mmCIF file of the C-alpha atoms, coordinates in Angstrom:
data_MODEL
# 
_entry.id   MODEL 
# 
loop_
_atom_site.group_PDB 
_atom_site.id 
_atom_site.type_symbol 
_atom_site.label_atom_id 
_atom_site.label_alt_id 
_atom_site.label_comp_id 
_atom_site.label_asym_id 
_atom_site.label_entity_id 
_atom_site.label_seq_id 
_atom_site.pdbx_PDB_ins_code 
_atom_site.Cartn_x 
_atom_site.Cartn_y 
_atom_site.Cartn_z 
_atom_site.occupancy 
_atom_site.B_iso_or_equiv 
_atom_site.pdbx_formal_charge 
_atom_site.auth_seq_id 
_atom_site.auth_comp_id 
_atom_site.auth_asym_id 
_atom_site.auth_atom_id 
_atom_site.pdbx_PDB_model_num 
ATOM 1   C CA . MET A 1 1   ? -19.781 -6.413  -4.632  1.00 0.00 ? 1   MET A CA 1 
ATOM 2   C CA . LYS A 1 2   ? -18.752 -9.770  -3.788  1.00 0.00 ? 2   LYS A CA 1 
ATOM 3   C CA . LEU A 1 3   ? -15.283 -10.875 -3.102  1.00 0.00 ? 3   LEU A CA 1 
ATOM 4   C CA . PRO A 1 4   ? -13.727 -14.049 -3.532  1.00 0.00 ? 4   PRO A CA 1 
ATOM 5   C CA . GLU A 1 5   ? -12.973 -16.099 -0.306  1.00 0.00 ? 5   GLU A CA 1 
ATOM 6   C CA . ASN A 1 6   ? -9.114  -16.000 -1.066  1.00 0.00 ? 6   ASN A CA 1 
ATOM 7   C CA . GLY A 1 7   ? -7.450  -12.716 -1.875  1.00 0.00 ? 7   GLY A CA 1 
ATOM 8   C CA . LEU A 1 8   ? -4.457  -10.538 -1.410  1.00 0.00 ? 8   LEU A CA 1 
ATOM 9   C CA . LEU A 1 9   ? -3.681  -8.050  1.071   1.00 0.00 ? 9   LEU A CA 1 
ATOM 10  C CA . LEU A 1 10  ? -1.676  -5.035  -0.426  1.00 0.00 ? 10  LEU A CA 1 
ATOM 11  C CA . ARG A 1 11  ? 0.220   -3.198  2.318   1.00 0.00 ? 11  ARG A CA 1 
ATOM 12  C CA . ILE A 1 12  ? 2.069   -0.087  1.519   1.00 0.00 ? 12  ILE A CA 1 
ATOM 13  C CA . ILE A 1 13  ? 4.286   1.815   3.896   1.00 0.00 ? 13  ILE A CA 1 
ATOM 14  C CA . ILE A 1 14  ? 5.271   5.524   2.928   1.00 0.00 ? 14  ILE A CA 1 
ATOM 15  C CA . GLY A 1 15  ? 6.120   8.745   4.822   1.00 0.00 ? 15  GLY A CA 1 
ATOM 16  C CA . GLU A 1 16  ? 3.241   11.387  5.346   1.00 0.00 ? 16  GLU A CA 1 
ATOM 17  C CA . SER A 1 17  ? 5.285   13.968  3.646   1.00 0.00 ? 17  SER A CA 1 
ATOM 18  C CA . ASP A 1 18  ? 5.725   11.893  0.361   1.00 0.00 ? 18  ASP A CA 1 
ATOM 19  C CA . ARG A 1 19  ? 4.348   13.189  -2.628  1.00 0.00 ? 19  ARG A CA 1 
ATOM 20  C CA . TYR A 1 20  ? 3.002   12.251  -6.426  1.00 0.00 ? 20  TYR A CA 1 
ATOM 21  C CA . GLY A 1 21  ? 2.943   15.284  -8.494  1.00 0.00 ? 21  GLY A CA 1 
ATOM 22  C CA . ARG A 1 22  ? 1.135   17.869  -6.376  1.00 0.00 ? 22  ARG A CA 1 
ATOM 23  C CA . LYS A 1 23  ? -0.806  15.530  -4.145  1.00 0.00 ? 23  LYS A CA 1 
ATOM 24  C CA . PRO A 1 24  ? -0.063  13.569  -1.070  1.00 0.00 ? 24  PRO A CA 1 
ATOM 25  C CA . LEU A 1 25  ? 1.043   10.222  -2.338  1.00 0.00 ? 25  LEU A CA 1 
ATOM 26  C CA . TYR A 1 26  ? -1.298  8.320   0.012   1.00 0.00 ? 26  TYR A CA 1 
ATOM 27  C CA . GLU A 1 27  ? -4.117  10.284  -1.448  1.00 0.00 ? 27  GLU A CA 1 
ATOM 28  C CA . ALA A 1 28  ? -2.896  9.329   -5.151  1.00 0.00 ? 28  ALA A CA 1 
ATOM 29  C CA . ILE A 1 29  ? -2.860  5.863   -4.237  1.00 0.00 ? 29  ILE A CA 1 
ATOM 30  C CA . VAL A 1 30  ? -6.351  5.850   -2.694  1.00 0.00 ? 30  VAL A CA 1 
ATOM 31  C CA . HIS A 1 31  ? -7.805  7.717   -5.692  1.00 0.00 ? 31  HIS A CA 1 
ATOM 32  C CA . LYS A 1 32  ? -6.138  5.348   -8.037  1.00 0.00 ? 32  LYS A CA 1 
ATOM 33  C CA . ALA A 1 33  ? -7.339  2.168   -6.134  1.00 0.00 ? 33  ALA A CA 1 
ATOM 34  C CA . LYS A 1 34  ? -10.834 3.623   -6.509  1.00 0.00 ? 34  LYS A CA 1 
ATOM 35  C CA . GLU A 1 35  ? -10.507 4.701   -10.185 1.00 0.00 ? 35  GLU A CA 1 
ATOM 36  C CA . LEU A 1 36  ? -9.330  1.057   -10.748 1.00 0.00 ? 36  LEU A CA 1 
ATOM 37  C CA . ASP A 1 37  ? -12.639 -0.345  -9.009  1.00 0.00 ? 37  ASP A CA 1 
ATOM 38  C CA . LEU A 1 38  ? -10.921 -2.022  -6.190  1.00 0.00 ? 38  LEU A CA 1 
ATOM 39  C CA . ALA A 1 39  ? -12.754 -3.054  -3.077  1.00 0.00 ? 39  ALA A CA 1 
ATOM 40  C CA . GLY A 1 40  ? -11.420 -0.473  -0.791  1.00 0.00 ? 40  GLY A CA 1 
ATOM 41  C CA . ALA A 1 41  ? -8.225  1.238   0.999   1.00 0.00 ? 41  ALA A CA 1 
ATOM 42  C CA . THR A 1 42  ? -7.640  2.089   4.296   1.00 0.00 ? 42  THR A CA 1 
ATOM 43  C CA . VAL A 1 43  ? -4.801  4.943   5.335   1.00 0.00 ? 43  VAL A CA 1 
ATOM 44  C CA . LEU A 1 44  ? -3.498  4.287   8.854   1.00 0.00 ? 44  LEU A CA 1 
ATOM 45  C CA . ARG A 1 45  ? -1.195  6.861   10.518  1.00 0.00 ? 45  ARG A CA 1 
ATOM 46  C CA . GLY A 1 46  ? 1.674   5.631   12.737  1.00 0.00 ? 46  GLY A CA 1 
ATOM 47  C CA . ILE A 1 47  ? 2.818   7.223   16.018  1.00 0.00 ? 47  ILE A CA 1 
ATOM 48  C CA . MET A 1 48  ? 6.167   6.005   15.530  1.00 0.00 ? 48  MET A CA 1 
ATOM 49  C CA . GLY A 1 49  ? 8.789   4.208   13.199  1.00 0.00 ? 49  GLY A CA 1 
ATOM 50  C CA . PHE A 1 50  ? 11.626  3.978   10.985  1.00 0.00 ? 50  PHE A CA 1 
ATOM 51  C CA . GLY A 1 51  ? 12.343  2.376   7.953   1.00 0.00 ? 51  GLY A CA 1 
ATOM 52  C CA . ALA A 1 52  ? 15.329  1.743   5.385   1.00 0.00 ? 52  ALA A CA 1 
ATOM 53  C CA . SER A 1 53  ? 16.921  5.159   5.962   1.00 0.00 ? 53  SER A CA 1 
ATOM 54  C CA . SER A 1 54  ? 16.822  4.256   9.883   1.00 0.00 ? 54  SER A CA 1 
ATOM 55  C CA . ARG A 1 55  ? 15.574  7.829   10.511  1.00 0.00 ? 55  ARG A CA 1 
ATOM 56  C CA . LEU A 1 56  ? 13.220  7.741   13.397  1.00 0.00 ? 56  LEU A CA 1 
ATOM 57  C CA . HIS A 1 57  ? 9.656   9.531   12.952  1.00 0.00 ? 57  HIS A CA 1 
ATOM 58  C CA . THR A 1 58  ? 7.729   9.852   16.005  1.00 0.00 ? 58  THR A CA 1 
ATOM 59  C CA . ALA A 1 59  ? 4.732   11.866  17.418  1.00 0.00 ? 59  ALA A CA 1 
ATOM 60  C CA . LYS A 1 60  ? 5.848   12.666  20.738  1.00 0.00 ? 60  LYS A CA 1 
ATOM 61  C CA . PHE A 1 61  ? 4.520   15.369  22.510  1.00 0.00 ? 61  PHE A CA 1 
ATOM 62  C CA . LEU A 1 62  ? 7.287   17.978  22.332  1.00 0.00 ? 62  LEU A CA 1 
ATOM 63  C CA . ARG A 1 63  ? 8.781   16.765  19.015  1.00 0.00 ? 63  ARG A CA 1 
ATOM 64  C CA . LEU A 1 64  ? 5.856   16.579  16.369  1.00 0.00 ? 64  LEU A CA 1 
ATOM 65  C CA . SER A 1 65  ? 7.267   14.933  13.156  1.00 0.00 ? 65  SER A CA 1 
ATOM 66  C CA . ASP A 1 66  ? 5.813   16.143  9.969   1.00 0.00 ? 66  ASP A CA 1 
ATOM 67  C CA . ASP A 1 67  ? 6.691   12.735  8.101   1.00 0.00 ? 67  ASP A CA 1 
ATOM 68  C CA . LEU A 1 68  ? 5.101   10.044  10.140  1.00 0.00 ? 68  LEU A CA 1 
ATOM 69  C CA . PRO A 1 69  ? 4.803   6.497   8.655   1.00 0.00 ? 69  PRO A CA 1 
ATOM 70  C CA . LEU A 1 70  ? 1.630   5.814   6.820   1.00 0.00 ? 70  LEU A CA 1 
ATOM 71  C CA . VAL A 1 71  ? 0.293   2.320   6.081   1.00 0.00 ? 71  VAL A CA 1 
ATOM 72  C CA . ILE A 1 72  ? -2.408  1.732   3.326   1.00 0.00 ? 72  ILE A CA 1 
ATOM 73  C CA . GLU A 1 73  ? -3.990  -1.549  3.251   1.00 0.00 ? 73  GLU A CA 1 
ATOM 74  C CA . ILE A 1 74  ? -6.025  -2.789  0.235   1.00 0.00 ? 74  ILE A CA 1 
ATOM 75  C CA . VAL A 1 75  ? -7.857  -6.097  0.357   1.00 0.00 ? 75  VAL A CA 1 
ATOM 76  C CA . ASP A 1 76  ? -8.993  -7.546  -3.095  1.00 0.00 ? 76  ASP A CA 1 
ATOM 77  C CA . SER A 1 77  ? -8.751  -10.483 -5.710  1.00 0.00 ? 77  SER A CA 1 
ATOM 78  C CA . GLU A 1 78  ? -5.249  -10.949 -7.171  1.00 0.00 ? 78  GLU A CA 1 
ATOM 79  C CA . GLU A 1 79  ? -6.691  -9.664  -10.440 1.00 0.00 ? 79  GLU A CA 1 
ATOM 80  C CA . TYR A 1 80  ? -7.761  -6.299  -8.885  1.00 0.00 ? 80  TYR A CA 1 
ATOM 81  C CA . ILE A 1 81  ? -4.512  -6.071  -6.619  1.00 0.00 ? 81  ILE A CA 1 
ATOM 82  C CA . ASN A 1 82  ? -2.423  -6.475  -10.124 1.00 0.00 ? 82  ASN A CA 1 
ATOM 83  C CA . ARG A 1 83  ? -4.324  -3.671  -11.783 1.00 0.00 ? 83  ARG A CA 1 
ATOM 84  C CA . LEU A 1 84  ? -2.546  -1.436  -9.053  1.00 0.00 ? 84  LEU A CA 1 
ATOM 85  C CA . LEU A 1 85  ? 0.876   -2.598  -9.050  1.00 0.00 ? 85  LEU A CA 1 
ATOM 86  C CA . PRO A 1 86  ? 2.130   -0.849  -12.242 1.00 0.00 ? 86  PRO A CA 1 
ATOM 87  C CA . PHE A 1 87  ? 0.980   2.543   -10.342 1.00 0.00 ? 87  PHE A CA 1 
ATOM 88  C CA . LEU A 1 88  ? 2.688   1.759   -7.528  1.00 0.00 ? 88  LEU A CA 1 
ATOM 89  C CA . ASN A 1 89  ? 6.078   0.827   -9.296  1.00 0.00 ? 89  ASN A CA 1 
ATOM 90  C CA . GLU A 1 90  ? 5.778   4.257   -10.826 1.00 0.00 ? 90  GLU A CA 1 
ATOM 91  C CA . ALA A 1 91  ? 4.629   6.401   -7.855  1.00 0.00 ? 91  ALA A CA 1 
ATOM 92  C CA . VAL A 1 92  ? 6.154   4.668   -4.600  1.00 0.00 ? 92  VAL A CA 1 
ATOM 93  C CA . SER A 1 93  ? 10.052  5.712   -5.035  1.00 0.00 ? 93  SER A CA 1 
ATOM 94  C CA . GLU A 1 94  ? 10.683  5.279   -1.214  1.00 0.00 ? 94  GLU A CA 1 
ATOM 95  C CA . GLY A 1 95  ? 8.841   2.712   1.098   1.00 0.00 ? 95  GLY A CA 1 
ATOM 96  C CA . LEU A 1 96  ? 7.710   -0.753  1.468   1.00 0.00 ? 96  LEU A CA 1 
ATOM 97  C CA . ILE A 1 97  ? 5.173   -2.799  -0.458  1.00 0.00 ? 97  ILE A CA 1 
ATOM 98  C CA . THR A 1 98  ? 4.287   -6.121  0.593   1.00 0.00 ? 98  THR A CA 1 
ATOM 99  C CA . LEU A 1 99  ? 1.575   -8.907  -0.617  1.00 0.00 ? 99  LEU A CA 1 
ATOM 100 C CA . GLU A 1 100 ? 0.047   -11.332 1.310   1.00 0.00 ? 100 GLU A CA 1 
ATOM 101 C CA . LYS A 1 101 ? -2.440  -14.016 0.777   1.00 0.00 ? 101 LYS A CA 1 
ATOM 102 C CA . VAL A 1 102 ? -5.684  -13.557 3.077   1.00 0.00 ? 102 VAL A CA 1 
ATOM 103 C CA . ARG A 1 103 ? -9.032  -15.389 3.589   1.00 0.00 ? 103 ARG A CA 1 
ATOM 104 C CA . ILE A 1 104 ? -12.023 -12.922 3.313   1.00 0.00 ? 104 ILE A CA 1 
ATOM 105 C CA . LEU A 1 105 ? -14.567 -13.741 5.570   1.00 0.00 ? 105 LEU A CA 1 
ATOM 106 C CA . ARG A 1 106 ? -17.022 -10.696 5.161   1.00 0.00 ? 106 ARG A CA 1 
ATOM 107 C CA . TYR A 1 107 ? -17.167 -7.684  2.729   1.00 0.00 ? 107 TYR A CA 1 
ATOM 108 C CA . GLN A 1 108 ? -20.309 -5.782  3.288   1.00 0.00 ? 108 GLN A CA 1 
ATOM 109 C CA . GLY A 1 109 ? -21.296 -2.417  2.955   1.00 0.00 ? 109 GLY A CA 1 
ATOM 110 C CA . HIS A 1 110 ? -24.625 -0.421  4.122   1.00 0.00 ? 110 HIS A CA 1 
ATOM 111 C CA . GLN A 1 111 ? -27.465 -1.701  2.862   1.00 0.00 ? 111 GLN A CA 1 
# 
C-alpha cells in the first residue's frame, strides 16, 4: 500500500476500562480501522495521566490502576481518516481526539 506524502495523524486518548458494547473500546477502534482499510493503528498504554475529570491514573508499584490512559495513533490520508470519524463520534463518549498534519516519509511492510 502506498500512502501519500502528506497525511493526517489521528490520536485518540481514552481509558483502558472504556468499552464499546462488550469489547474494550480500543479493540473496537482498531478493528473498525482495519475494516475500513486504514493503513494501520497502534495502541500505546500510558503509565500515568489525567484528563478532563482531573482524576489521576497511575501504574505505580503498590497502586495499580485498572484504568490507565491508552493512546491510539493512526496515520493515513485525509480521505481514509475521514471514514473512521463517524464511528469515533458514536463510540467515544469520554476522552480526547486530535488530528494533525504529518509528512509521511516511509510506510513499508515485510516483503
